[in-house]
N, C-alpha and C positions, 0 to 999 in steps of 0.2 A: 424662681428661687433668687435670681440676681437682684430683682427690685426689692425684695424683703431685706436682703443683706445690705443694699445700697441704702434703703430707708433707715435701717438699724444704725448705720454709722453716719449717714449724711445729715440727718436732722440735728443730732447732738453737736456734730461739727459746726453746722451753721449757727446754732445757738451760742456755741463758744465763741465763734468769730464775731458775732455781733456784740458779745460782752467785752471781747478783747480788743476790738478795732479802735475804740477811742483812746486806749492807753498806747496802742502801738503806732497809731497815727494821730497825733494830738493836733496836727495842723488841719485836719479835716472834720473836727467836731461838728461844724454847722451842717456840712453836707451829709454827714452820718446821721444826724438827728433828722434831717429832712428825708433821708432815705428810710429810716425807721417810721416816720410818720406816714410816708406813702404806702409802705408795706402794711401798716395797720388800716388805713383807708381802704386799701385794695382787698383786704381780707374781710372787711365789714360792709363792703358796698353791696347793695341789693342789685344784682344783675339784670334782673327783669323789670324792676320798677324805676331804676336809675336814682334811687334814693337810699340814703344811709340810716338804717334803723327805723324808718317810719312804717307804721301799719298801714296797709292798703284800705281805702275806703271803697265800699261797693258803690257801683254805678247805679243810679236810680233811674 
């Protein structure tokens, strides 16, 4: 029950923080942009093949 409640409020709070951060911390725009890029890469990385978005070729 606690995790559902936590997820219910944590995800929107994190999304809001991501959008508010550049305005609240203007001196860190480059670091925040890099952080966002790393998050996107981490979410799209293929953990088993160590490739991002590539289709595996069968071994012959």
